[in-house]
C-alpha positions, 0 to 999 in steps of 0.5 A: 623530119622523119621517114615512114613507109606505106601500105594499103597491100595493093594486088591489081588482078589477074590474081593467081593462087599464091599472089597474096601470098608473094605480097604479104611476105613481101612487105614483110622484107620491105618493112625489115629492110627499111629498119635496117636503114633508119625508116622511122615508121612503118605504116599499114591501113584497114580495109575491107572488101576493096578489091585490087586497091587494098587486102589489108584486112587484118593490120593487127596480124601484119604488123604483129609480124613485123615486130618480130622481125624489126628492132626499131622502126615505129609499127603504125595503125593508119588506121585502126576502123573504130566503126567497124572495130569494139573499142576494147578489141583494139585496146587489147590488141594494141596494148599487146603489139605495144607489148611484142614490140618492146613500146614501138605501137603508134595507134592511128584511129579513123572511120573508114571512108566508104559505104562499102566498107562500112554497110556490112556492120550496120554504120552509115557514112551519116553516122560514123563520125558520132560512132568514132568519137563515142569509141575513142572515148568508151577506149581511152580509160581502157588503157589505165591500170584500173577497170572502167566502163562507159556508157556512151550513146553507140557503146555501153562498156560494162566494169571490165578491166581490159588487159593487157596493158601497153608499154608505153604510158599512159598509152601509144601515141594517137593519130587520126586519119585524114582522108579529107583535108580538113580533117586536118584542122579537126585531128589538131582541134582534138589532139592527135597526130594528123595523118594526111592521105591526100599526096598534096604540093608542098605550098599546100603542106605549109597551109594545113601545118599552119592549119594543125597547129593553129587549132592544136594550140588556139582551139585544143578540145580533146575527146577524152583524157589522153595525152596529145600527139602534136604531129602531122604526117604527109603521104608522098607517091615515092620512087627512088632511082638512078636517074629521072629517067629510071624513077619515072619508068619504076613508077607505074604501081603509083600511077595506079595507086591515083587511078583507083583512088579517083576512079573509086573516090568520086562515087557517091559515099566512094561505094565500090562498084558490086564486088567482082563486077569490075577489073581496075587493073584492066579499066586502068590499062584503058584510061592509060591507053588513052591519056598518055599525057596524063599517064606522064604528068603523074609520075612527074607527080610527087617524090618519084626521080633521082636523089638530088630531084626528091632531095630539092622537093623535100627541102620543099616540104621541109620549110613548110615544118612537115613532121614526117613523109609517109612514102608509099611505093607498094602500089599497082605492080611495083616490083619488089626489087624496084620498091627494095631498090628505091627504099635502099638508095633514099635511105643512104643518098637522102634521108641522113641530111633530113633526119640530121636537121630534126632536132631543129624542127623539134625545137621550133615545135617546142616553141609552137607548142609553148606560144612563143611562136605565133603562126600566120592564120592562111585560108586552106580554100585552096588545097582542098583537092584531093586527087592531084594530077589525075582529074581526067578520070571518069567517074561515069566508068564506075556506074556504067558497071 
């Protein structure tokens, strides 16, 4: 099993003049630490206009900076919005990152998940999938050495040679965002890595791994001429400390992340309130005071605890044959020092065991892809809730604003 770290660049109110400056530079320090500790991936999202929830609107700049402070960790777009970025710009920016990082770029692609982000670019929730697919078809020939042209329903691209070209050939590994669980099966069908942003249980992971690999081996239907990337990665809330009690005390930011995800995610088209009208941190504080049992339940979810506790939870995920666990602990107001201490403790006391088992997992994957191992077709319907432990958060709070 491999491990990544994950950044939304959350910054709840109140904001001070240097809040974003401090946040971005601390995040780069954390990526540099993860690189020294042997973590495999650093994932950075692209979001726009999502106050407090994510201030990561220029991931290519952030990852470019990280490329100059790291040596081994894979620098991963998780993800580029192919609905709001022109394919030629994505190709050129990904190739530039690949060159600057000496071949460490991972190219995650997605649609965006809310009308708040799509509307300023003239994209709707109804046509975003079609635009995404057209953008992928348009972009992939741009990585080749010769010029290309494209005439599709959403993109018209004249005969041009997009430069520079990436160091990795034929192109950086492709991933697709899976903010809705059924998209995991879709990712397999399209031959791309699946980025599962759903915080699923180990039992759910088992079902979705089967769905993904059965899709990629039995129902492969690529969008174009590209190299498949058979990998499934799942995000998990994370906080590691010497004791379970201490880890839970340090995990308040994860509860805010869950709250904010649910607070916005259940709205029609995941539309956010009018800009500047809602203080999400204040709403979170009110909810937290009114729901102490739900708070305690939330900090016991995910990979929160001592090294022994997290190790035991990871062994369940390992048995499901997930390729990568992506750890989320830059959330809410979690202090920089807690994030770094958690990464270091996990990196030294837990991660080596699972890294050591990676050759065995790769052999399992090789046999699955070769057809030597036939995976059971598991019904994924019981494993489709993406909101974890915070179902009590009332969507009407947003509608009332």
